[in-house]
C-alpha positions as CSV (number, residue, x, y, z in Angstrom):
1,M,112.2,100.0,103.6
2,I,109.3,102.2,102.5
3,V,105.6,101.4,102.1
4,Q,104.9,102.7,98.5
5,W,101.3,103.1,97.3
6,C,100.9,102.2,93.6
7,C,98.3,101.7,90.9
8,K,98.0,98.8,88.5
9,G,95.9,99.0,85.3
10,I,94.6,95.8,83.7
11,P,92.4,95.9,80.6
12,S,89.5,93.6,79.7
13,I,89.3,91.2,82.7
14,S,86.1,89.8,84.0
15,D,84.3,90.7,87.3
16,A,85.0,87.1,88.4
17,D,88.7,87.6,87.8
18,V,88.7,90.7,89.9
19,R,86.9,89.0,92.7
20,Q,89.5,86.2,92.5
21,I,92.4,88.7,92.7
22,L,90.8,90.4,95.8
23,L,89.2,87.5,97.6
24,G,91.3,84.5,96.4
25,G,94.2,85.4,98.6
26,E,96.8,85.4,95.9
27,G,96.4,89.0,94.6
28,L,98.1,90.2,91.5
29,V,100.5,87.6,90.0
30,C,103.3,88.0,87.5
31,S,102.8,86.9,83.8
32,L,105.0,83.9,84.4
33,W,102.6,82.5,87.0
34,H,99.5,83.7,85.2
35,N,100.5,81.9,82.0
36,T,101.9,78.7,83.6
37,P,99.6,76.0,84.8
38,I,102.1,74.6,87.2
39,R,103.8,77.3,89.1
40,S,107.4,77.0,90.3
41,M,108.9,79.4,92.8
42,A,112.4,78.3,91.8
43,D,111.6,79.2,88.2
44,A,110.2,82.6,89.2
45,L,113.2,83.3,91.5
46,S,115.7,82.4,88.7
47,R,114.1,85.2,86.6
48,L,114.8,87.9,89.3
49,S,118.0,89.7,88.1
50,E,119.0,93.1,86.8
51,R,119.1,91.6,83.3
52,H,115.6,90.2,83.5
53,L,114.3,93.5,85.0
54,D,115.9,95.5,82.2
55,S,114.2,93.1,79.7
56,H,110.9,93.5,81.5
57,L,111.2,97.3,81.2
58,H,112.7,97.7,77.7
59,D,111.7,94.5,75.8
60,Y,108.3,93.7,77.3
61,D,106.9,92.5,73.9
62,S,109.4,89.7,73.9
63,V,109.5,88.7,77.6
64,G,106.1,89.9,78.9
65,H,104.5,86.4,78.8
66,E,107.3,85.0,81.0
67,T,108.3,87.9,83.3
68,A,108.5,87.5,87.1
69,Y,108.0,91.2,87.5
70,I,104.7,93.1,87.8
71,S,104.6,96.7,86.5
72,L,102.9,99.2,88.9
73,S,102.8,102.9,88.7
74,A,103.7,105.2,91.6
75,G,103.9,108.3,89.5
76,C,107.0,110.5,89.1
77,V,108.2,114.0,88.8
78,E,110.1,115.0,85.7
79,R,112.4,118.0,85.7
80,D,112.0,120.4,82.7
81,A,115.3,122.3,82.8
82,L,114.5,124.4,79.8
83,L,111.3,125.8,81.4
84,A,112.8,125.6,85.0
85,R,109.8,123.6,86.4
86,N,108.9,120.2,87.6
87,V,106.2,118.2,85.8
88,R,104.1,115.7,87.8
89,H,103.0,112.4,86.1
90,A,100.2,110.9,88.3
91,A,100.2,107.2,89.0
92,R,96.4,106.9,88.6
93,L,96.4,108.5,85.1
94,T,99.3,106.3,83.9
95,A,97.6,103.1,85.2
96,L,94.3,104.2,83.8
97,A,95.8,104.7,80.4
98,F,97.1,101.1,80.4
99,A,93.8,99.8,81.8
100,T,91.6,101.4,79.2
101,D,94.1,101.4,76.2
102,W,94.0,105.2,76.4
103,G,90.2,105.4,76.8
104,Q,89.3,102.8,74.2
105,V,88.3,99.7,76.3
106,A,86.9,99.0,79.8
107,G,89.6,98.3,82.3
108,W,90.3,97.8,86.0
109,L,92.4,100.1,88.2
110,F,93.8,98.4,91.4
111,T,95.2,100.5,94.2
112,C,97.8,98.7,96.3
113,Y,101.0,99.0,98.3
114,V,104.4,97.3,98.0
115,F,107.6,97.6,100.0
116,V,110.5,99.3,98.2
117,G,114.1,99.3,99.4
118,I,116.5,102.2,99.5
119,N,118.9,100.5,97.2
120,P,118.3,98.3,94.1
121,A,117.8,94.6,94.9
122,P,116.3,92.9,91.9
123,Q,117.0,89.4,93.2
124,I,115.2,89.8,96.5
125,P,111.5,88.9,96.0
126,A,110.1,90.7,99.1
127,V,110.9,94.2,97.9
128,A,109.8,96.0,94.7
129,E,112.2,97.8,92.5
130,E,111.7,101.6,92.2
131,L,112.6,102.0,88.6
132,R,111.5,105.6,88.7
133,E,114.3,106.4,91.1
134,L,117.0,108.2,89.1
135,N,119.5,108.0,91.9
136,H,119.8,104.3,91.5
137,A,122.0,104.9,88.4
138,R,120.2,102.4,86.2
139,P,120.5,103.0,82.4
140,Y,118.3,105.7,80.8
141,S,114.7,104.6,80.1
142,P,112.3,106.2,77.7
143,Y,109.5,104.9,80.0
144,Y,110.5,107.0,83.0
145,R,107.3,109.0,82.9
146,E,105.3,105.9,83.8
147,G,106.7,106.2,87.3
148,E,107.2,102.4,87.4
149,V,107.7,100.3,90.5
150,A,108.3,96.7,89.6
151,A,106.8,94.2,92.1
152,K,108.2,90.7,92.1
153,I,106.2,87.5,91.5
154,H,103.0,88.7,93.3
155,V,101.3,91.4,95.2
156,P,99.2,89.7,97.9
157,S,95.5,90.5,98.0
158,R,95.9,91.8,101.6
159,Q,98.0,94.7,100.1
160,I,95.3,95.6,97.5
161,L,93.0,98.3,98.8
162,S,90.5,98.5,96.0
163,A,89.6,97.8,92.4
164,E,87.7,100.2,90.1
165,N,86.1,99.3,86.8
166,W,86.5,102.2,84.3
167,V,84.1,101.9,81.3
168,P,84.3,104.4,78.5
169,V,81.0,106.2,77.7
170,A,80.2,109.1,75.5
171,S,80.7,111.6,78.3
172,G,83.9,110.1,79.7
173,F,83.9,107.1,82.0
174,K,81.4,105.2,84.1
175,V,83.2,104.0,87.3
176,N,82.3,101.4,89.9
177,G,84.3,99.0,91.9
178,Y,85.1,97.2,95.1
179,V,86.8,98.0,98.4
180,N,88.8,94.9,99.3
181,P,87.4,93.3,102.5
182,T,90.7,91.3,103.0
183,F,92.9,94.5,102.8
184,F,95.3,94.9,105.7
185,D,96.5,98.5,106.4
186,P,100.3,98.9,106.5
187,K,100.1,101.4,109.4
188,P,101.5,98.9,111.9
189,L,104.7,98.8,109.8
190,V,105.2,102.6,109.7
191,N,107.7,104.0,112.1
192,E,105.2,105.6,114.4
193,R,104.4,105.1,118.1
194,A,101.4,106.6,119.9
195,T,101.8,108.2,123.3
196,L,101.3,106.0,126.3
């Protein structure tokens, strides 16, 4: 498993909602749980499959209100064979575009980490799906440049480092935010040992 840092952009949510995400313990939840008053883990688990993941990615307008996946951006590199160069698509810029509707509204940018596996495992809730990974042999996606990693059901608040409020102003953006006091660093999980 790999600890993967990601960004999540959310437009037009209140300061109170952001505090609840950071301090309420639950963190970021999937649309299914966000839109359902009585949450069912069994219902959420039944929506974890390759078919549901493909619908989440390619038919979000139809299934977005009931998806058990959470879109995050980890960025990606696109190979331009014609120009013989690689083009980097930054996670923060992608998430910021979604958060602010491409600079039109105020939005929040969350920085978090999730665990991704080496192989696809859409049914296993503990690991996120690295949709940007071309070696997984999933079907072609026109959304590759978003560098998507799909978390499942929720991203706990302890995995969210910070939240930034980006407000468009005449000269660009006004930015302020919070560092999450409940954040837990993933360093103990990294394969590293100090000398004795």
